[in-house]
Biopython code that builds the backbone (N, CA, C, O; Angstrom):
import numpy as np
from Bio.PDB.StructureBuilder import StructureBuilder

atoms = [
    (1, "THR", "N", (0.883, -1.307, 0.091)),
    (1, "THR", "CA", (0.186, -0.089, 0.117)),
    (1, "THR", "C", (0.787, 1.194, 0.192)),
    (1, "THR", "O", (1.962, 1.156, 0.560)),
    (2, "ALA", "N", (0.373, 2.201, -0.023)),
    (2, "ALA", "CA", (0.988, 3.566, -0.030)),
    (2, "ALA", "C", (1.825, 3.865, 1.149)),
    (2, "ALA", "O", (2.735, 4.693, 1.201)),
    (3, "THR", "N", (1.423, 3.123, 2.047)),
    (3, "THR", "CA", (1.960, 3.525, 3.408)),
    (3, "THR", "C", (3.003, 2.294, 4.007)),
    (3, "THR", "O", (3.483, 2.270, 5.141)),
    (4, "SER", "N", (3.203, 1.339, 2.983)),
    (4, "SER", "CA", (3.952, 0.124, 3.458)),
    (4, "SER", "C", (5.571, 0.398, 3.526)),
    (4, "SER", "O", (6.069, 1.301, 2.854)),
    (5, "ASN", "N", (6.169, -0.241, 4.178)),
    (5, "ASN", "CA", (7.758, -0.062, 4.233)),
    (5, "ASN", "C", (8.281, -1.262, 3.344)),
    (5, "ASN", "O", (7.930, -2.424, 3.552)),
    (6, "VAL", "N", (9.139, -0.890, 2.348)),
    (6, "VAL", "CA", (9.676, -1.818, 1.321)),
    (6, "VAL", "C", (11.069, -2.004, 1.211)),
    (6, "VAL", "O", (11.825, -1.301, 1.881)),
    (7, "THR", "N", (11.451, -2.776, 0.526)),
    (7, "THR", "CA", (12.814, -2.959, 0.218)),
    (7, "THR", "C", (13.008, -3.063, -1.339)),
    (7, "THR", "O", (12.414, -3.827, -2.100)),
    (8, "VAL", "N", (13.784, -2.307, -1.588)),
    (8, "VAL", "CA", (14.032, -2.353, -3.429)),
    (8, "VAL", "C", (15.465, -2.092, -3.770)),
    (8, "VAL", "O", (16.205, -1.476, -3.003)),
    (9, "ALA", "N", (15.815, -2.522, -4.821)),
    (9, "ALA", "CA", (17.056, -2.338, -5.617)),
    (9, "ALA", "C", (16.705, -1.534, -6.667)),
    (9, "ALA", "O", (15.803, -1.909, -7.416)),
    (10, "TYR", "N", (17.348, -0.337, -6.878)),
    (10, "TYR", "CA", (16.925, 0.389, -8.175)),
    (10, "TYR", "C", (18.115, 1.101, -8.751)),
    (10, "TYR", "O", (19.146, 1.223, -8.089)),
    (11, "LYS", "N", (18.005, 1.535, -9.874)),
    (11, "LYS", "CA", (18.750, 2.641, -10.479)),
    (11, "LYS", "C", (17.846, 3.705, -11.022)),
    (11, "LYS", "O", (16.781, 3.451, -11.585)),
    (12, "GLY", "N", (18.253, 4.734, -10.853)),
    (12, "GLY", "CA", (17.665, 6.040, -11.462)),
    (12, "GLY", "C", (18.310, 6.816, -12.335)),
    (12, "GLY", "O", (19.484, 7.112, -12.113)),
    (13, "SER", "N", (17.638, 7.280, -13.487)),
    (13, "SER", "CA", (18.298, 7.904, -14.724)),
    (13, "SER", "C", (17.405, 8.953, -15.137)),
    (13, "SER", "O", (16.278, 9.091, -14.661)),
    (14, "PHE", "N", (17.952, 9.762, -16.103)),
    (14, "PHE", "CA", (17.273, 10.489, -16.712)),
    (14, "PHE", "C", (16.830, 10.037, -18.112)),
    (14, "PHE", "O", (17.355, 9.003, -18.525)),
    (15, "LEU", "N", (15.888, 10.696, -18.950)),
    (15, "LEU", "CA", (15.578, 10.303, -20.318)),
    (15, "LEU", "C", (16.970, 9.950, -21.212)),
    (15, "LEU", "O", (17.079, 8.981, -21.962)),
    (16, "ASP", "N", (17.755, 10.721, -21.014)),
    (16, "ASP", "CA", (18.846, 10.680, -21.797)),
    (16, "ASP", "C", (19.719, 9.211, -21.427)),
    (16, "ASP", "O", (20.595, 8.780, -22.177)),
    (17, "GLY", "N", (19.378, 8.641, -20.338)),
    (17, "GLY", "CA", (20.189, 7.352, -19.886)),
    (17, "GLY", "C", (21.141, 7.577, -18.732)),
    (17, "GLY", "O", (21.449, 6.663, -17.967)),
    (18, "LYS", "N", (21.647, 8.934, -18.611)),
    (18, "LYS", "CA", (22.546, 9.358, -17.571)),
    (18, "LYS", "C", (22.062, 8.793, -16.047)),
    (18, "LYS", "O", (20.922, 9.108, -15.705)),
    (19, "THR", "N", (22.752, 8.098, -15.254)),
    (19, "THR", "CA", (22.470, 7.554, -14.140)),
    (19, "THR", "C", (22.739, 8.606, -13.154)),
    (19, "THR", "O", (23.835, 9.168, -13.135)),
    (20, "PHE", "N", (21.612, 8.963, -12.170)),
    (20, "PHE", "CA", (21.999, 9.833, -11.262)),
    (20, "PHE", "C", (21.879, 9.225, -9.707)),
    (20, "PHE", "O", (21.977, 9.988, -8.746)),
    (21, "ASP", "N", (21.707, 8.105, -9.576)),
    (21, "ASP", "CA", (21.467, 7.354, -8.218)),
    (21, "ASP", "C", (21.220, 5.725, -8.485)),
    (21, "ASP", "O", (20.491, 5.329, -9.394)),
    (22, "GLN", "N", (21.815, 4.978, -7.715)),
    (22, "GLN", "CA", (21.358, 3.725, -7.740)),
    (22, "GLN", "C", (21.621, 2.871, -6.341)),
    (22, "GLN", "O", (22.602, 3.242, -5.697)),
    (23, "SER", "N", (20.918, 1.865, -5.850)),
    (23, "SER", "CA", (21.228, 1.214, -4.723)),
    (23, "SER", "C", (22.159, 0.062, -5.062)),
    (23, "SER", "O", (22.491, -0.128, -6.232)),
    (24, "GLY", "N", (22.537, -0.616, -4.194)),
    (24, "GLY", "CA", (23.288, -1.857, -4.159)),
    (24, "GLY", "C", (22.497, -2.901, -4.453)),
    (24, "GLY", "O", (21.288, -2.713, -4.312)),
    (25, "PRO", "N", (22.888, -4.024, -4.852)),
    (25, "PRO", "CA", (21.990, -5.061, -5.021)),
    (25, "PRO", "C", (21.115, -5.832, -3.980)),
    (25, "PRO", "O", (20.138, -6.528, -4.259)),
    (26, "GLU", "N", (21.681, -5.568, -2.596)),
    (26, "GLU", "CA", (20.959, -5.847, -1.619)),
    (26, "GLU", "C", (19.681, -4.710, -1.250)),
    (26, "GLU", "O", (18.894, -4.823, -0.310)),
    (27, "GLY", "N", (19.711, -3.764, -2.113)),
    (27, "GLY", "CA", (18.536, -2.642, -1.897)),
    (27, "GLY", "C", (18.379, -1.757, -0.618)),
    (27, "GLY", "O", (19.122, -1.876, 0.356)),
    (28, "ILE", "N", (17.637, -1.108, -0.677)),
    (28, "ILE", "CA", (17.261, 0.003, 0.604)),
    (28, "ILE", "C", (15.936, -0.161, 1.029)),
    (28, "ILE", "O", (15.043, -0.472, 0.241)),
    (29, "SER", "N", (15.700, 0.086, 2.573)),
    (29, "SER", "CA", (14.433, -0.051, 2.760)),
    (29, "SER", "C", (13.940, 1.495, 3.108)),
    (29, "SER", "O", (14.756, 2.322, 3.515)),
    (30, "PHE", "N", (12.592, 1.807, 2.922)),
    (30, "PHE", "CA", (11.973, 2.965, 3.333)),
    (30, "PHE", "C", (10.465, 2.861, 3.386)),
    (30, "PHE", "O", (9.869, 1.905, 2.889)),
    (31, "GLY", "N", (9.943, 3.730, 3.916)),
    (31, "GLY", "CA", (8.181, 3.803, 3.850)),
    (31, "GLY", "C", (7.812, 4.414, 2.511)),
    (31, "GLY", "O", (8.377, 5.405, 2.048)),
    (32, "LEU", "N", (7.016, 3.881, 2.037)),
    (32, "LEU", "CA", (6.445, 4.444, 0.775)),
    (32, "LEU", "C", (5.660, 5.908, 0.891)),
    (32, "LEU", "O", (5.309, 6.554, -0.096)),
    (33, "ASP", "N", (5.462, 6.286, 2.174)),
    (33, "ASP", "CA", (4.853, 7.850, 2.565)),
    (33, "ASP", "C", (6.082, 8.788, 2.532)),
    (33, "ASP", "O", (5.956, 9.993, 2.749)),
    (34, "GLN", "N", (7.326, 8.186, 2.243)),
    (34, "GLN", "CA", (8.545, 8.975, 2.631)),
    (34, "GLN", "C", (9.372, 9.516, 1.277)),
    (34, "GLN", "O", (10.367, 10.235, 1.372)),
    (35, "VAL", "N", (8.794, 9.048, -0.035)),
    (35, "VAL", "CA", (9.445, 9.070, -1.116)),
    (35, "VAL", "C", (8.283, 9.861, -2.162)),
    (35, "VAL", "O", (7.121, 10.217, -1.969)),
    (36, "ILE", "N", (9.220, 9.944, -3.376)),
    (36, "ILE", "CA", (8.485, 10.930, -4.511)),
    (36, "ILE", "C", (7.027, 10.123, -4.788)),
    (36, "ILE", "O", (6.891, 8.923, -4.551)),
    (37, "LYS", "N", (6.107, 10.868, -5.256)),
    (37, "LYS", "CA", (4.811, 10.354, -5.477)),
    (37, "LYS", "C", (4.737, 9.443, -6.460)),
    (37, "LYS", "O", (3.820, 8.628, -6.360)),
    (38, "GLY", "N", (5.503, 9.359, -7.441)),
    (38, "GLY", "CA", (5.806, 8.395, -8.587)),
    (38, "GLY", "C", (6.269, 6.972, -7.777)),
    (38, "GLY", "O", (5.960, 5.881, -8.256)),
    (39, "TRP", "N", (6.891, 7.058, -6.748)),
    (39, "TRP", "CA", (7.134, 5.703, -6.123)),
    (39, "TRP", "C", (6.084, 5.181, -5.241)),
    (39, "TRP", "O", (5.847, 3.974, -5.198)),
    (40, "THR", "N", (5.326, 6.202, -4.406)),
    (40, "THR", "CA", (4.355, 5.917, -3.537)),
    (40, "THR", "C", (3.232, 5.422, -4.436)),
    (40, "THR", "O", (2.671, 4.434, -3.962)),
    (41, "GLU", "N", (2.746, 5.841, -5.612)),
    (41, "GLU", "CA", (2.095, 5.230, -6.522)),
    (41, "GLU", "C", (2.456, 3.954, -7.319)),
    (41, "GLU", "O", (1.644, 3.046, -7.495)),
    (42, "GLY", "N", (3.516, 3.941, -7.712)),
    (42, "GLY", "CA", (4.176, 2.661, -8.640)),
    (42, "GLY", "C", (4.549, 1.638, -7.979)),
    (42, "GLY", "O", (4.241, 0.524, -8.404)),
    (43, "ILE", "N", (5.308, 1.780, -6.774)),
    (43, "ILE", "CA", (5.624, 0.455, -6.125)),
    (43, "ILE", "C", (4.574, -0.534, -5.780)),
    (43, "ILE", "O", (4.671, -1.755, -5.899)),
    (44, "PRO", "N", (3.558, 0.142, -5.339)),
    (44, "PRO", "CA", (2.380, -0.962, -4.908)),
    (44, "PRO", "C", (1.942, -1.818, -5.822)),
    (44, "PRO", "O", (1.259, -2.793, -5.505)),
    (45, "LEU", "N", (2.346, -1.503, -7.271)),
    (45, "LEU", "CA", (1.865, -2.214, -8.389)),
    (45, "LEU", "C", (2.774, -3.331, -8.583)),
    (45, "LEU", "O", (2.536, -4.215, -9.407)),
    (46, "PHE", "N", (3.738, -3.317, -7.897)),
    (46, "PHE", "CA", (4.842, -4.722, -8.061)),
    (46, "PHE", "C", (4.347, -5.675, -7.179)),
    (46, "PHE", "O", (3.705, -5.361, -6.177)),
    (47, "LYS", "N", (4.609, -6.826, -7.493)),
    (47, "LYS", "CA", (4.571, -8.064, -6.628)),
    (47, "LYS", "C", (6.018, -8.327, -6.323)),
    (47, "LYS", "O", (6.921, -8.103, -7.129)),
    (48, "THR", "N", (6.232, -8.933, -4.827)),
    (48, "THR", "CA", (7.339, -9.075, -4.335)),
    (48, "THR", "C", (8.174, -9.998, -5.238)),
    (48, "THR", "O", (7.644, -10.941, -5.826)),
    (49, "GLY", "N", (9.554, -9.704, -5.348)),
    (49, "GLY", "CA", (10.361, -10.097, -6.482)),
    (49, "GLY", "C", (10.198, -9.817, -7.786)),
    (49, "GLY", "O", (11.018, -10.259, -8.591)),
    (50, "GLY", "N", (9.043, -8.987, -8.238)),
    (50, "GLY", "CA", (8.996, -8.332, -9.296)),
    (50, "GLY", "C", (9.816, -7.121, -9.591)),
    (50, "GLY", "O", (10.316, -6.381, -8.744)),
    (51, "SER", "N", (9.905, -6.993, -10.961)),
    (51, "SER", "CA", (10.871, -5.759, -11.366)),
    (51, "SER", "C", (10.266, -5.174, -12.527)),
    (51, "SER", "O", (9.553, -5.864, -13.256)),
    (52, "GLY", "N", (10.519, -3.779, -12.801)),
    (52, "GLY", "CA", (10.003, -3.046, -13.968)),
    (52, "GLY", "C", (10.378, -1.660, -13.889)),
    (52, "GLY", "O", (11.171, -1.208, -13.063)),
    (53, "ILE", "N", (9.831, -1.058, -14.702)),
    (53, "ILE", "CA", (10.496, 0.530, -14.962)),
    (53, "ILE", "C", (9.543, 1.334, -14.734)),
    (53, "ILE", "O", (8.533, 1.227, -15.430)),
    (54, "LEU", "N", (9.607, 2.328, -13.727)),
    (54, "LEU", "CA", (8.844, 3.490, -13.474)),
    (54, "LEU", "C", (9.140, 4.809, -14.181)),
    (54, "LEU", "O", (10.131, 5.459, -13.851)),
    (55, "LEU", "N", (8.297, 5.236, -15.165)),
    (55, "LEU", "CA", (8.833, 6.514, -15.870)),
    (55, "LEU", "C", (8.055, 7.892, -15.010)),
    (55, "LEU", "O", (6.867, 8.153, -15.197)),
    (56, "VAL", "N", (8.662, 8.444, -14.358)),
    (56, "VAL", "CA", (8.177, 9.249, -13.461)),
    (56, "VAL", "C", (8.050, 10.903, -14.036)),
    (56, "VAL", "O", (9.068, 11.595, -14.005)),
    (57, "PRO", "N", (6.875, 11.428, -14.506)),
    (57, "PRO", "CA", (6.946, 12.720, -14.928)),
    (57, "PRO", "C", (7.233, 13.677, -13.892)),
    (57, "PRO", "O", (6.808, 13.336, -12.788)),
    (58, "SER", "N", (7.823, 14.754, -13.939)),
    (58, "SER", "CA", (8.213, 15.777, -13.117)),
    (58, "SER", "C", (7.170, 16.058, -11.816)),
    (58, "SER", "O", (7.505, 16.267, -10.650)),
    (59, "ASN", "N", (5.974, 16.007, -12.303)),
    (59, "ASN", "CA", (4.840, 16.622, -11.307)),
    (59, "ASN", "C", (4.564, 15.242, -10.302)),
    (59, "ASN", "O", (3.677, 15.286, -9.450)),
    (60, "LEU", "N", (5.273, 14.227, -10.463)),
    (60, "LEU", "CA", (5.087, 13.262, -9.597)),
    (60, "LEU", "C", (6.628, 12.601, -8.897)),
    (60, "LEU", "O", (6.815, 11.604, -8.200)),
    (61, "GLY", "N", (7.455, 13.508, -9.364)),
    (61, "GLY", "CA", (8.781, 13.571, -8.875)),
    (61, "GLY", "C", (9.065, 14.611, -7.928)),
    (61, "GLY", "O", (8.570, 14.653, -6.801)),
    (62, "TYR", "N", (10.035, 15.625, -8.499)),
    (62, "TYR", "CA", (10.531, 16.794, -7.684)),
    (62, "TYR", "C", (9.787, 18.120, -7.985)),
    (62, "TYR", "O", (9.892, 19.158, -7.332)),
    (63, "GLY", "N", (8.935, 17.894, -9.202)),
    (63, "GLY", "CA", (8.324, 19.244, -9.695)),
    (63, "GLY", "C", (9.231, 20.190, -10.200)),
    (63, "GLY", "O", (9.953, 19.780, -11.109)),
    (64, "ASP", "N", (9.366, 21.293, -9.856)),
    (64, "ASP", "CA", (10.211, 22.255, -10.239)),
    (64, "ASP", "C", (11.470, 22.598, -9.348)),
    (64, "ASP", "O", (12.298, 23.485, -9.551)),
    (65, "ASN", "N", (11.426, 21.826, -8.473)),
    (65, "ASN", "CA", (12.393, 21.954, -7.195)),
    (65, "ASN", "C", (13.745, 21.008, -7.780)),
    (65, "ASN", "O", (13.536, 19.858, -8.168)),
    (66, "THR", "N", (15.089, 21.581, -7.804)),
    (66, "THR", "CA", (16.273, 21.021, -8.087)),
    (66, "THR", "C", (16.502, 20.188, -6.580)),
    (66, "THR", "O", (16.306, 20.747, -5.501)),
    (67, "MET", "N", (16.908, 18.893, -6.699)),
    (67, "MET", "CA", (17.447, 18.086, -5.663)),
    (67, "MET", "C", (18.644, 17.383, -5.891)),
    (67, "MET", "O", (18.573, 16.292, -6.456)),
    (68, "GLY", "N", (19.748, 17.841, -5.536)),
    (68, "GLY", "CA", (21.011, 17.310, -5.574)),
    (68, "GLY", "C", (21.254, 17.257, -7.179)),
    (68, "GLY", "O", (20.827, 18.201, -7.843)),
    (69, "PRO", "N", (21.898, 16.233, -7.796)),
    (69, "PRO", "CA", (21.829, 16.190, -9.490)),
    (69, "PRO", "C", (20.919, 16.258, -10.068)),
    (69, "PRO", "O", (21.041, 16.108, -11.284)),
    (70, "ILE", "N", (19.603, 16.508, -9.528)),
    (70, "ILE", "CA", (18.373, 16.256, -10.473)),
    (70, "ILE", "C", (17.743, 17.596, -10.615)),
    (70, "ILE", "O", (17.103, 18.172, -9.735)),
    (71, "PRO", "N", (17.993, 18.038, -11.831)),
    (71, "PRO", "CA", (17.341, 19.657, -12.164)),
    (71, "PRO", "C", (15.768, 19.601, -11.921)),
    (71, "PRO", "O", (15.050, 18.608, -12.044)),
    (72, "GLY", "N", (15.427, 20.766, -11.582)),
    (72, "GLY", "CA", (13.835, 20.833, -11.780)),
    (72, "GLY", "C", (12.981, 20.523, -12.919)),
    (72, "GLY", "O", (13.504, 20.652, -14.026)),
    (73, "GLY", "N", (11.986, 20.208, -12.873)),
    (73, "GLY", "CA", (11.525, 19.915, -14.281)),
    (73, "GLY", "C", (11.760, 18.486, -14.840)),
    (73, "GLY", "O", (11.066, 18.049, -15.758)),
    (74, "SER", "N", (12.685, 17.823, -14.302)),
    (74, "SER", "CA", (13.135, 16.527, -14.854)),
    (74, "SER", "C", (11.904, 15.302, -14.694)),
    (74, "SER", "O", (11.186, 15.006, -13.739)),
    (75, "ALA", "N", (11.994, 14.859, -15.799)),
    (75, "ALA", "CA", (11.163, 13.439, -15.849)),
    (75, "ALA", "C", (12.316, 12.341, -15.656)),
    (75, "ALA", "O", (13.417, 12.401, -16.203)),
    (76, "LEU", "N", (11.875, 11.311, -14.772)),
    (76, "LEU", "CA", (12.893, 10.467, -14.351)),
    (76, "LEU", "C", (12.607, 8.947, -14.602)),
    (76, "LEU", "O", (11.436, 8.566, -14.576)),
    (77, "VAL", "N", (13.595, 8.087, -14.838)),
    (77, "VAL", "CA", (13.324, 6.801, -15.269)),
    (77, "VAL", "C", (13.736, 5.992, -14.018)),
    (77, "VAL", "O", (14.723, 6.406, -13.411)),
    (78, "PHE", "N", (13.067, 4.825, -13.531)),
    (78, "PHE", "CA", (13.728, 4.037, -12.284)),
    (78, "PHE", "C", (13.488, 2.611, -12.804)),
    (78, "PHE", "O", (12.363, 2.211, -13.104)),
    (79, "GLU", "N", (14.631, 1.843, -12.899)),
    (79, "GLU", "CA", (14.590, 0.632, -12.981)),
    (79, "GLU", "C", (14.358, -0.017, -11.547)),
    (79, "GLU", "O", (15.146, 0.335, -10.670)),
    (80, "VAL", "N", (13.391, -0.901, -11.225)),
    (80, "VAL", "CA", (13.078, -1.210, -9.797)),
    (80, "VAL", "C", (12.968, -2.652, -9.664)),
    (80, "VAL", "O", (12.556, -3.377, -10.570)),
    (81, "LYS", "N", (13.377, -3.092, -8.417)),
    (81, "LYS", "CA", (13.064, -4.445, -8.298)),
    (81, "LYS", "C", (12.845, -4.527, -6.738)),
    (81, "LYS", "O", (13.679, -4.242, -5.877)),
    (82, "LEU", "N", (11.432, -5.016, -6.531)),
    (82, "LEU", "CA", (10.799, -4.982, -5.131)),
    (82, "LEU", "C", (11.307, -6.275, -4.522)),
    (82, "LEU", "O", (10.834, -7.344, -4.908)),
    (83, "ILE", "N", (12.390, -6.223, -3.447)),
    (83, "ILE", "CA", (12.812, -7.494, -2.811)),
    (83, "ILE", "C", (11.888, -7.870, -1.873)),
    (83, "ILE", "O", (11.663, -9.074, -1.749)),
    (84, "SER", "N", (11.304, -7.070, -1.182)),
    (84, "SER", "CA", (10.280, -7.236, 0.123)),
    (84, "SER", "C", (9.481, -6.292, 0.618)),
    (84, "SER", "O", (9.932, -5.146, 0.628)),
    (85, "VAL", "N", (8.198, -6.517, 1.113)),
    (85, "VAL", "CA", (7.440, -5.639, 1.541)),
    (85, "VAL", "C", (7.607, -6.010, 3.188)),
    (85, "VAL", "O", (7.289, -7.114, 3.629)),
    (86, "ASN", "N", (8.102, -5.023, 3.947)),
    (86, "ASN", "CA", (8.519, -5.364, 5.345)),
    (86, "ASN", "C", (7.403, -5.208, 6.384)),
    (86, "ASN", "O", (7.623, -5.459, 7.569)),
]
sb = StructureBuilder()
sb.init_structure("model")
sb.init_model(0)
sb.init_chain("A")
sb.init_seg("    ")
for serial, (resi, resn, name, xyz) in enumerate(atoms, 1):
    if name == "N":
        sb.init_residue(resn, " ", resi, " ")
    sb.init_atom(name, np.array(xyz, "f"), 0.0, 1.0, " ", f" {name:<3s}", serial, name[0])
structure = sb.get_structure()
């Protein structure tokens, strides 16, 4: 659900393929209510052990705000594997 705590392995990139962030193969754990809306809405669609791509428009990402290496207004691509729902 949108409030679940999950462990995922992921790679985040821009539309041009340039990677801006990625986890290790063991993944990271977090609450889905603590991340961008694109993840809060998209991750619950995966089954445990499943993987896929989330294409996140800027309004479901960081909007017009720059966050670290991510310029405001960026669409983001995440390759995600849902390791577990904790």
